[in-house]
C-alpha beads as a LAMMPS data file, in Angstrom:
LAMMPS data file: protein, C-alpha beads

269 atoms
268 bonds

1 atom types
1 bond types

-500.0 500.0 xlo xhi
-500.0 500.0 ylo yhi
-500.0 500.0 zlo zhi

Masses

1 110.0

Atoms # bond

1 1 1 0.210 0.303 -0.037
2 1 1 2.730 1.903 0.886
3 1 1 4.535 1.779 -2.220
4 1 1 1.629 2.439 -4.577
5 1 1 0.843 5.130 -2.664
6 1 1 4.322 6.631 -3.387
7 1 1 4.771 6.203 -6.984
8 1 1 0.906 7.944 -6.883
9 1 1 2.568 11.074 -5.465
10 1 1 5.793 10.613 -8.252
11 1 1 3.515 10.949 -11.116
12 1 1 1.249 13.625 -9.754
13 1 1 4.829 15.508 -8.804
14 1 1 5.983 15.053 -12.351
15 1 1 2.520 15.666 -14.625
16 1 1 2.809 19.135 -12.404
17 1 1 6.802 20.268 -13.030
18 1 1 6.146 18.882 -16.728
19 1 1 3.030 21.478 -16.371
20 1 1 5.605 24.325 -15.171
21 1 1 7.891 23.900 -17.798
22 1 1 5.514 23.497 -20.451
23 1 1 3.790 26.317 -19.857
24 1 1 6.201 28.665 -21.966
25 1 1 4.521 29.266 -24.999
26 1 1 5.567 30.553 -28.321
27 1 1 4.616 33.149 -30.518
28 1 1 4.614 33.610 -34.315
29 1 1 5.310 37.713 -34.338
30 1 1 3.271 38.793 -37.047
31 1 1 1.102 35.843 -37.430
32 1 1 0.610 34.277 -40.609
33 1 1 1.884 37.170 -41.523
34 1 1 5.367 36.868 -39.964
35 1 1 8.251 39.358 -40.386
36 1 1 7.771 41.383 -43.577
37 1 1 7.487 45.017 -43.753
38 1 1 4.355 46.505 -42.550
39 1 1 2.629 49.592 -42.519
40 1 1 3.288 52.135 -38.606
41 1 1 1.647 50.262 -35.768
42 1 1 1.152 46.996 -37.434
43 1 1 2.983 45.283 -34.972
44 1 1 2.406 47.561 -32.325
45 1 1 -1.387 46.143 -32.245
46 1 1 0.048 41.893 -32.578
47 1 1 1.881 42.802 -29.270
48 1 1 -0.265 44.646 -27.396
49 1 1 -3.038 41.718 -27.671
50 1 1 -0.545 39.449 -25.540
51 1 1 0.624 38.940 -21.923
52 1 1 4.407 38.101 -22.555
53 1 1 5.751 36.325 -19.551
54 1 1 9.425 35.402 -18.678
55 1 1 10.707 32.127 -20.690
56 1 1 8.250 32.671 -23.428
57 1 1 9.563 32.802 -26.989
58 1 1 9.034 34.892 -29.929
59 1 1 9.672 33.170 -33.651
60 1 1 10.376 35.382 -36.569
61 1 1 10.063 33.602 -40.028
62 1 1 11.208 35.617 -43.180
63 1 1 13.327 36.058 -45.784
64 1 1 16.854 36.114 -45.031
65 1 1 18.450 36.622 -47.993
66 1 1 16.873 39.825 -48.009
67 1 1 15.810 40.998 -44.562
68 1 1 17.124 40.251 -40.517
69 1 1 15.890 40.228 -36.899
70 1 1 18.101 42.759 -35.064
71 1 1 17.501 43.531 -30.971
72 1 1 18.450 46.667 -29.583
73 1 1 19.398 47.845 -26.426
74 1 1 17.463 51.349 -26.008
75 1 1 13.991 53.162 -27.010
76 1 1 16.468 55.242 -28.228
77 1 1 17.691 53.118 -30.867
78 1 1 13.943 51.483 -31.691
79 1 1 12.952 54.431 -32.214
80 1 1 15.028 55.911 -34.481
81 1 1 15.765 52.595 -35.921
82 1 1 19.747 52.612 -35.095
83 1 1 20.853 49.059 -35.957
84 1 1 24.977 49.912 -35.164
85 1 1 25.726 48.748 -32.014
86 1 1 22.753 45.616 -31.799
87 1 1 22.685 43.524 -28.709
88 1 1 21.936 40.587 -31.099
89 1 1 21.419 39.981 -34.784
90 1 1 19.626 36.754 -36.324
91 1 1 19.459 36.169 -40.498
92 1 1 18.010 33.134 -40.569
93 1 1 14.620 33.423 -41.883
94 1 1 13.257 31.489 -38.615
95 1 1 14.311 32.835 -35.639
96 1 1 13.264 31.413 -32.561
97 1 1 14.348 34.350 -29.544
98 1 1 13.488 33.026 -25.522
99 1 1 11.814 35.654 -23.839
100 1 1 14.782 36.043 -20.377
101 1 1 14.049 38.819 -18.564
102 1 1 11.122 40.963 -17.535
103 1 1 10.932 44.619 -19.053
104 1 1 10.616 45.967 -22.479
105 1 1 12.385 44.105 -25.629
106 1 1 13.292 46.092 -28.925
107 1 1 13.457 44.437 -32.369
108 1 1 13.620 46.488 -35.397
109 1 1 15.515 45.606 -38.990
110 1 1 18.631 46.738 -40.374
111 1 1 17.100 47.594 -43.242
112 1 1 16.937 51.412 -42.278
113 1 1 13.964 52.665 -44.494
114 1 1 11.426 49.741 -43.492
115 1 1 12.159 49.934 -40.297
116 1 1 10.843 53.555 -40.199
117 1 1 8.123 52.632 -42.084
118 1 1 6.795 50.618 -39.513
119 1 1 9.108 46.842 -39.588
120 1 1 9.902 46.992 -35.857
121 1 1 8.103 45.947 -32.208
122 1 1 8.412 46.378 -28.966
123 1 1 7.078 43.760 -26.430
124 1 1 6.850 43.957 -22.746
125 1 1 7.835 40.913 -20.398
126 1 1 6.001 40.043 -17.540
127 1 1 7.582 37.515 -14.609
128 1 1 5.886 33.633 -15.025
129 1 1 2.537 34.098 -13.322
130 1 1 3.780 30.577 -11.617
131 1 1 7.062 32.272 -9.871
132 1 1 5.491 35.581 -8.333
133 1 1 8.598 38.091 -8.086
134 1 1 8.951 39.683 -4.644
135 1 1 8.086 43.559 -4.010
136 1 1 10.676 45.697 -4.786
137 1 1 12.132 47.096 -1.421
138 1 1 11.042 50.077 -0.693
139 1 1 12.159 51.930 1.689
140 1 1 12.273 56.226 1.386
141 1 1 8.864 55.996 -0.337
142 1 1 6.880 52.562 1.269
143 1 1 3.341 53.968 0.397
144 1 1 4.626 54.236 -4.021
145 1 1 2.072 53.494 -6.760
146 1 1 1.508 52.919 -10.180
147 1 1 -1.305 54.496 -11.832
148 1 1 -1.839 53.443 -15.994
149 1 1 -2.660 56.981 -17.633
150 1 1 -6.122 56.382 -18.735
151 1 1 -6.245 52.489 -17.619
152 1 1 -7.397 49.803 -20.129
153 1 1 -8.234 53.123 -22.583
154 1 1 -3.914 53.735 -22.325
155 1 1 -2.714 56.898 -23.927
156 1 1 -4.828 57.760 -26.847
157 1 1 -6.912 60.297 -27.919
158 1 1 -10.068 60.242 -26.246
159 1 1 -14.071 59.912 -27.674
160 1 1 -15.082 62.724 -24.646
161 1 1 -12.199 66.173 -24.754
162 1 1 -12.859 65.948 -20.855
163 1 1 -11.799 62.059 -20.379
164 1 1 -8.467 62.745 -19.359
165 1 1 -9.825 65.054 -17.018
166 1 1 -11.943 63.138 -15.315
167 1 1 -9.408 60.241 -15.207
168 1 1 -7.231 62.645 -13.286
169 1 1 -9.713 64.242 -10.800
170 1 1 -10.784 60.320 -9.234
171 1 1 -7.119 59.775 -8.657
172 1 1 -5.056 60.923 -5.581
173 1 1 -1.648 61.549 -6.574
174 1 1 1.445 61.409 -4.014
175 1 1 5.120 61.741 -4.416
176 1 1 6.773 59.135 -5.150
177 1 1 3.825 57.193 -7.438
178 1 1 4.396 56.059 -11.498
179 1 1 2.870 57.262 -14.485
180 1 1 2.577 54.563 -16.681
181 1 1 2.270 55.668 -20.391
182 1 1 1.072 53.047 -22.914
183 1 1 0.656 54.341 -26.297
184 1 1 1.962 53.683 -30.094
185 1 1 4.937 55.531 -29.762
186 1 1 3.658 54.946 -34.509
187 1 1 1.135 57.510 -33.829
188 1 1 1.345 59.125 -30.661
189 1 1 3.973 60.994 -27.831
190 1 1 4.295 61.892 -24.226
191 1 1 5.355 65.523 -23.642
192 1 1 5.902 67.170 -20.139
193 1 1 5.228 71.049 -20.394
194 1 1 6.084 73.432 -16.379
195 1 1 3.263 75.376 -15.646
196 1 1 4.556 78.406 -17.965
197 1 1 4.241 76.607 -20.878
198 1 1 7.944 77.968 -22.289
199 1 1 9.970 74.888 -21.875
200 1 1 9.131 71.305 -23.348
201 1 1 10.754 68.547 -22.193
202 1 1 10.734 65.320 -24.400
203 1 1 9.977 62.013 -22.247
204 1 1 12.084 59.055 -23.864
205 1 1 10.729 55.952 -21.545
206 1 1 6.633 55.577 -20.868
207 1 1 7.510 55.956 -17.168
208 1 1 7.506 59.004 -15.194
209 1 1 8.429 59.696 -11.425
210 1 1 6.830 61.659 -9.182
211 1 1 9.043 62.984 -7.209
212 1 1 7.908 65.995 -5.838
213 1 1 4.810 67.918 -4.868
214 1 1 3.313 69.938 -7.151
215 1 1 1.362 70.186 -10.606
216 1 1 2.588 68.472 -14.126
217 1 1 0.829 68.579 -16.864
218 1 1 1.515 66.059 -20.096
219 1 1 0.195 66.421 -23.812
220 1 1 1.272 65.210 -27.141
221 1 1 3.094 66.985 -29.789
222 1 1 0.843 65.663 -32.730
223 1 1 -1.050 68.162 -34.838
224 1 1 -4.708 67.887 -33.060
225 1 1 -4.315 65.403 -30.523
226 1 1 -3.868 67.338 -27.945
227 1 1 -6.651 70.062 -29.088
228 1 1 -9.532 66.011 -29.124
229 1 1 -8.326 66.152 -25.776
230 1 1 -5.067 64.169 -24.824
231 1 1 -4.017 65.925 -22.352
232 1 1 -3.480 65.243 -18.769
233 1 1 -3.415 67.664 -15.543
234 1 1 -1.722 65.905 -12.662
235 1 1 -1.585 67.267 -9.319
236 1 1 1.093 65.720 -6.894
237 1 1 -0.061 65.530 -3.090
238 1 1 2.981 65.426 -0.546
239 1 1 3.637 62.174 1.519
240 1 1 1.794 62.155 4.693
241 1 1 3.261 61.737 7.743
242 1 1 0.732 59.870 10.236
243 1 1 0.611 62.127 13.926
244 1 1 -0.605 60.131 16.594
245 1 1 -3.378 61.729 18.449
246 1 1 -3.357 62.115 21.533
247 1 1 -5.051 60.342 23.927
248 1 1 -8.161 61.485 25.260
249 1 1 -8.965 60.795 28.576
250 1 1 -12.165 60.361 30.424
251 1 1 -13.003 62.783 34.217
252 1 1 -13.095 59.714 35.407
253 1 1 -9.761 58.446 33.877
254 1 1 -8.510 61.802 34.724
255 1 1 -9.434 61.048 38.878
256 1 1 -8.391 57.329 38.648
257 1 1 -4.356 58.979 37.900
258 1 1 -4.033 61.722 39.550
259 1 1 -5.504 59.467 42.892
260 1 1 -2.501 57.334 41.265
261 1 1 0.329 59.594 41.417
262 1 1 -0.778 61.833 43.998
263 1 1 -0.703 58.404 46.398
264 1 1 2.335 56.618 45.066
265 1 1 4.800 56.026 47.699
266 1 1 7.565 58.042 47.421
267 1 1 11.360 55.856 47.950
268 1 1 12.743 56.523 52.504
269 1 1 16.150 58.681 51.947

Bonds

1 1 1 2
2 1 2 3
3 1 3 4
4 1 4 5
5 1 5 6
6 1 6 7
7 1 7 8
8 1 8 9
9 1 9 10
10 1 10 11
11 1 11 12
12 1 12 13
13 1 13 14
14 1 14 15
15 1 15 16
16 1 16 17
17 1 17 18
18 1 18 19
19 1 19 20
20 1 20 21
21 1 21 22
22 1 22 23
23 1 23 24
24 1 24 25
25 1 25 26
26 1 26 27
27 1 27 28
28 1 28 29
29 1 29 30
30 1 30 31
31 1 31 32
32 1 32 33
33 1 33 34
34 1 34 35
35 1 35 36
36 1 36 37
37 1 37 38
38 1 38 39
39 1 39 40
40 1 40 41
41 1 41 42
42 1 42 43
43 1 43 44
44 1 44 45
45 1 45 46
46 1 46 47
47 1 47 48
48 1 48 49
49 1 49 50
50 1 50 51
51 1 51 52
52 1 52 53
53 1 53 54
54 1 54 55
55 1 55 56
56 1 56 57
57 1 57 58
58 1 58 59
59 1 59 60
60 1 60 61
61 1 61 62
62 1 62 63
63 1 63 64
64 1 64 65
65 1 65 66
66 1 66 67
67 1 67 68
68 1 68 69
69 1 69 70
70 1 70 71
71 1 71 72
72 1 72 73
73 1 73 74
74 1 74 75
75 1 75 76
76 1 76 77
77 1 77 78
78 1 78 79
79 1 79 80
80 1 80 81
81 1 81 82
82 1 82 83
83 1 83 84
84 1 84 85
85 1 85 86
86 1 86 87
87 1 87 88
88 1 88 89
89 1 89 90
90 1 90 91
91 1 91 92
92 1 92 93
93 1 93 94
94 1 94 95
95 1 95 96
96 1 96 97
97 1 97 98
98 1 98 99
99 1 99 100
100 1 100 101
101 1 101 102
102 1 102 103
103 1 103 104
104 1 104 105
105 1 105 106
106 1 106 107
107 1 107 108
108 1 108 109
109 1 109 110
110 1 110 111
111 1 111 112
112 1 112 113
113 1 113 114
114 1 114 115
115 1 115 116
116 1 116 117
117 1 117 118
118 1 118 119
119 1 119 120
120 1 120 121
121 1 121 122
122 1 122 123
123 1 123 124
124 1 124 125
125 1 125 126
126 1 126 127
127 1 127 128
128 1 128 129
129 1 129 130
130 1 130 131
131 1 131 132
132 1 132 133
133 1 133 134
134 1 134 135
135 1 135 136
136 1 136 137
137 1 137 138
138 1 138 139
139 1 139 140
140 1 140 141
141 1 141 142
142 1 142 143
143 1 143 144
144 1 144 145
145 1 145 146
146 1 146 147
147 1 147 148
148 1 148 149
149 1 149 150
150 1 150 151
151 1 151 152
152 1 152 153
153 1 153 154
154 1 154 155
155 1 155 156
156 1 156 157
157 1 157 158
158 1 158 159
159 1 159 160
160 1 160 161
161 1 161 162
162 1 162 163
163 1 163 164
164 1 164 165
165 1 165 166
166 1 166 167
167 1 167 168
168 1 168 169
169 1 169 170
170 1 170 171
171 1 171 172
172 1 172 173
173 1 173 174
174 1 174 175
175 1 175 176
176 1 176 177
177 1 177 178
178 1 178 179
179 1 179 180
180 1 180 181
181 1 181 182
182 1 182 183
183 1 183 184
184 1 184 185
185 1 185 186
186 1 186 187
187 1 187 188
188 1 188 189
189 1 189 190
190 1 190 191
191 1 191 192
192 1 192 193
193 1 193 194
194 1 194 195
195 1 195 196
196 1 196 197
197 1 197 198
198 1 198 199
199 1 199 200
200 1 200 201
201 1 201 202
202 1 202 203
203 1 203 204
204 1 204 205
205 1 205 206
206 1 206 207
207 1 207 208
208 1 208 209
209 1 209 210
210 1 210 211
211 1 211 212
212 1 212 213
213 1 213 214
214 1 214 215
215 1 215 216
216 1 216 217
217 1 217 218
218 1 218 219
219 1 219 220
220 1 220 221
221 1 221 222
222 1 222 223
223 1 223 224
224 1 224 225
225 1 225 226
226 1 226 227
227 1 227 228
228 1 228 229
229 1 229 230
230 1 230 231
231 1 231 232
232 1 232 233
233 1 233 234
234 1 234 235
235 1 235 236
236 1 236 237
237 1 237 238
238 1 238 239
239 1 239 240
240 1 240 241
241 1 241 242
242 1 242 243
243 1 243 244
244 1 244 245
245 1 245 246
246 1 246 247
247 1 247 248
248 1 248 249
249 1 249 250
250 1 250 251
251 1 251 252
252 1 252 253
253 1 253 254
254 1 254 255
255 1 255 256
256 1 256 257
257 1 257 258
258 1 258 259
259 1 259 260
260 1 260 261
261 1 261 262
262 1 262 263
263 1 263 264
264 1 264 265
265 1 265 266
266 1 266 267
267 1 267 268
268 1 268 269
């Protein structure tokens, strides 16, 4: 009986381990169209409908005689189709790239004109859900929160011009919080302007930290999009300090305390 139980346990354990190992997925980039020249935003739309995890793989299928897959390290290189210092280059025509780290992964073609036309893709990889990542240490700002701008609507021209105003008014932002901007960088961008609207600063990342109290303004530089409502005003509040309230004693408790202190025995000298 004991041997049967042991064998059953081992079988279940093996099946569980096989399930964990087989949970990784292989995504064919572009589905049936594969990795080829496409109009701007095509691969962005393909990637945003999927959730990539550590251990998943991207399969690039293309004509290796006329194209390649170039992995670059930064959003700057991706945006300007800069393949001079690639992280990796694949050119077999049937490449499988395993996503081993969480975060953003940038892929372009080294053919500059095709890349500018839209032949590139950003993939965002999360930790494997089977092994939740430990929470990051928060020594200085223990209450920071991440806010995805626009929630499911993300950062795009809204149907209602006051959409982002309403979205912001429903939140309470504090120093240390982060704004996450998700958008198609072939269509829009994020610009921050100061309160007098004279100085512009381009944001090359979609994560913006709120480091001090005050009012922050964000817009897009694309013609007509800002006028249509793609703009955001955020009021950042200072971190609230919890001050312990003084204990309020009832008259009876004050009497007991007075009696206790008045008739407390004093040490003899």
